[in-house]
C-alpha positions as CSV (number, residue, x, y, z in Angstrom):
1,L,-0.1,0.0,0.1
2,N,1.5,3.3,-0.9
3,C,0.2,6.0,1.4
4,A,1.2,9.3,1.5
5,E,-1.5,10.7,3.7
6,G,-0.5,14.0,6.0
7,L,2.6,14.7,3.9
8,G,1.8,18.0,2.3
9,G,4.5,20.9,2.3
10,P,7.9,21.2,0.6
11,E,9.4,20.1,4.0
12,N,8.1,16.4,2.7
13,E,9.0,16.4,-0.7
14,A,12.1,14.0,-0.4
15,L,10.0,11.2,2.1
16,R,6.9,11.6,-0.8
17,Q,10.0,10.7,-3.6
18,R,11.2,7.8,-0.9
19,L,7.4,6.9,-0.5
20,A,6.8,7.0,-4.6
21,T,10.1,4.9,-5.6
22,P,9.4,1.4,-7.3
23,A,10.0,-1.3,-5.0
24,G,12.8,-3.4,-6.0
25,T,13.6,-5.3,-2.9
26,P,11.5,-6.2,0.4
27,N,12.9,-3.3,1.9
28,E,11.9,-1.1,-0.5
29,A,8.4,-2.5,-0.4
30,A,8.4,-2.3,3.2
31,R,8.2,1.9,2.7
32,G,4.7,2.0,1.7
33,V,3.3,-0.1,4.4
34,V,0.5,1.6,6.4
35,S,-0.7,-0.1,9.6
36,S,-3.7,0.3,11.6
37,Y,-3.5,-1.7,15.4
38,A,-6.2,-2.8,18.0
39,I,-5.5,-3.6,21.5
40,R,-8.2,-5.2,23.7
41,D,-8.4,-4.9,27.8
42,D,-10.7,-5.8,30.5
43,E,-13.0,-2.9,29.7
44,R,-12.4,-1.7,26.1
45,L,-11.1,-2.2,22.5
46,L,-8.7,0.4,21.5
47,L,-8.2,1.5,17.9
48,F,-5.7,3.2,16.6
49,D,-5.1,5.1,13.4
50,P,-7.9,2.9,12.1
51,L,-7.8,1.7,8.5
52,A,-10.1,-1.2,6.5
53,V,-11.0,-2.4,10.1
54,P,-11.7,-6.2,9.5
55,G,-15.1,-7.7,11.1
56,E,-13.2,-10.2,13.0
57,I,-11.5,-7.2,15.1
58,E,-14.6,-5.3,15.6
59,E,-15.9,-8.7,17.1
60,L,-13.3,-8.6,19.4
61,A,-15.1,-5.7,21.8
62,G,-17.4,-8.4,22.8
63,G,-19.5,-5.9,24.4
64,R,-16.6,-3.7,25.4
65,E,-16.4,0.0,25.1
66,Q,-15.0,0.9,21.6
67,V,-12.7,3.9,21.4
68,V,-10.8,5.3,18.2
69,V,-7.4,7.3,19.0
70,P,-6.0,8.6,16.2
71,T,-1.7,9.6,17.0
72,C,-2.8,12.8,14.6
73,P,-5.8,14.5,13.0
74,W,-4.7,13.4,9.5
75,H,-4.8,9.7,10.7
76,E,-8.5,9.4,11.1
77,R,-8.7,7.1,8.2
78,D,-11.6,5.3,8.7
79,T,-12.7,6.9,12.0
80,R,-15.8,8.3,10.4
81,N,-17.1,5.3,9.4
82,L,-16.7,3.5,12.7
83,V,-18.5,6.6,14.5
84,E,-21.2,6.1,12.1
85,R,-21.8,2.5,12.3
86,L,-20.8,1.7,16.0
87,G,-21.2,5.1,17.7
88,V,-17.1,4.8,19.1
89,S,-15.9,7.4,21.3
90,V,-12.8,9.4,19.7
91,F,-9.9,10.8,21.3
92,T,-7.6,13.0,18.9
93,P,-5.4,15.6,19.1
94,R,-6.5,19.0,17.9
95,P,-6.1,19.8,13.8
96,D,-4.7,22.5,12.4
97,E,-6.6,25.5,11.8
98,G,-8.4,25.6,8.5
99,T,-7.8,21.9,7.7
100,P,-10.5,19.7,6.7
101,D,-8.9,17.0,9.4
102,V,-11.7,15.4,11.7
103,A,-13.9,18.6,10.8
104,W,-16.8,16.4,10.6
105,L,-15.9,15.3,14.4
106,L,-15.7,18.7,15.9
107,G,-18.7,20.5,14.2
108,G,-21.3,21.0,16.4
109,D,-22.1,19.6,19.9
110,R,-21.2,16.0,20.3
111,S,-20.4,14.0,23.1
112,D,-18.4,11.2,21.3
113,A,-15.5,13.5,20.2
114,H,-12.4,14.4,22.8
115,L,-9.6,16.6,22.0
116,Y,-6.0,15.7,23.9
117,T,-2.6,17.2,23.8
118,A,0.7,15.9,24.6
119,G,1.2,15.5,28.2
120,E,-2.1,13.9,29.0
121,R,-3.1,10.6,30.3
122,L,-6.3,9.8,28.5
123,P,-9.0,8.1,30.5
124,V,-8.9,5.4,28.3
125,G,-5.4,4.1,29.4
126,V,-3.3,6.0,27.0
127,Q,-0.6,8.2,27.6
128,A,0.4,10.7,25.2
129,L,4.3,11.8,24.7
130,P,5.4,14.7,22.7
131,G,6.1,13.9,18.8
132,R,7.3,15.8,16.0
133,L,4.4,18.5,16.1
134,P,2.1,19.4,18.5
135,N,-1.0,17.1,17.3
136,D,1.5,14.3,16.0
137,V,2.0,12.3,19.1
138,V,3.6,8.9,20.0
139,L,1.2,6.8,22.6
140,W,2.0,4.7,25.5
141,V,-0.7,1.9,26.1
142,E,0.6,0.4,29.7
143,S,-2.0,-2.5,29.5
144,G,-0.5,-3.6,26.1
145,R,3.0,-2.7,27.1
146,A,2.5,-1.0,23.7
147,V,4.2,2.3,21.7
148,I,1.8,3.4,19.1
149,A,3.6,6.2,16.6
150,G,2.2,7.9,13.6
151,D,4.4,10.2,11.8
152,T,6.8,10.7,14.6
153,L,8.4,7.0,14.2
154,V,8.2,5.0,11.0
155,D,9.8,2.4,9.4
156,F,10.1,2.4,5.4
157,G,12.3,-0.6,5.4
158,Q,15.2,0.8,7.1
159,G,14.6,0.2,10.8
160,L,12.4,2.2,13.0
161,E,13.5,6.1,12.7
162,I,12.4,9.8,13.3
163,P,12.1,10.7,9.6
164,V,14.6,13.8,9.1
165,E,13.1,14.7,6.2
166,W,9.8,15.9,7.9
167,H,11.7,18.1,9.9
168,L,13.4,21.6,8.7
169,R,16.5,21.0,10.6
170,A,18.0,17.5,11.7
171,S,18.5,19.1,15.6
172,R,14.6,19.2,15.6
173,A,14.9,15.2,15.2
174,K,17.4,14.8,18.1
175,Q,14.9,17.4,20.4
176,V,12.2,14.7,19.6
177,A,14.4,11.9,20.3
178,E,15.2,13.4,23.6
179,G,11.4,13.9,24.6
180,L,10.8,10.3,23.8
181,R,13.6,8.8,25.8
182,P,11.8,8.2,28.9
183,L,9.6,5.4,27.2
184,L,12.8,3.4,27.2
185,E,12.1,3.4,31.1
186,L,9.0,1.9,30.6
187,P,8.4,-2.1,30.1
188,V,7.8,-1.9,26.2
189,E,7.2,-4.9,24.8
190,V,6.2,-4.0,21.4
191,V,6.4,-1.0,19.2
192,L,3.6,-0.2,16.8
193,A,4.4,1.8,13.8
194,T,1.4,3.1,11.7
195,H,3.8,3.6,8.7
196,G,5.4,0.1,9.1
197,G,4.9,-2.5,11.1
198,P,5.7,-4.2,14.6
199,T,9.1,-4.0,16.0
200,G,10.5,-4.1,19.7
201,K,12.4,-2.0,22.2
202,T,15.5,-2.9,21.0
203,A,14.5,-0.9,17.6
204,L,12.9,2.0,19.7
205,A,16.5,2.3,21.5
206,R,17.9,2.8,18.3
207,A,15.8,5.0,16.6
208,L,16.3,7.3,20.0
209,A,19.9,7.2,20.2
């Protein structure tokens, strides 16, 4: 899947070119992988950056509350469909002013829409950490011992990384890494990149070094 959603602006031109490069090796093919994830605990089914959620995943809810948590507003993906079909609640970072991201969700007086920012612990058991932008965060889910990243940590076949192409200067990427290093003190078992796939704590440590 070749997906370049959320990659607007001249600062992302190099990354768009990487995504558009024809795959000649398995590693090159991995550049276009887009993933979404579900974590179930005793109380709820959490859906992160949902994309074409299979029916068998929805069935895992088994009467539990279902909640969608985008890592950034432009990763809403299939959120609207889930809200309209299943009445799920949504916790999302605030969109940039003037963008269409989650506009349908925030218009009017809706009880299923909740805004969050980096530094917050959401009432659904998710901790938001600062990412590359104020509304592009990295999530820690203690119940699943999982880190979930949208555009801040990606894997395009070269291993988990903070994509320097998305920053105006490399020093900003270093600042992002420093802000995420507290994750290494947590009992992380899996790192779930929504641009890429699952990796582990060793890959996370390497990306933040």
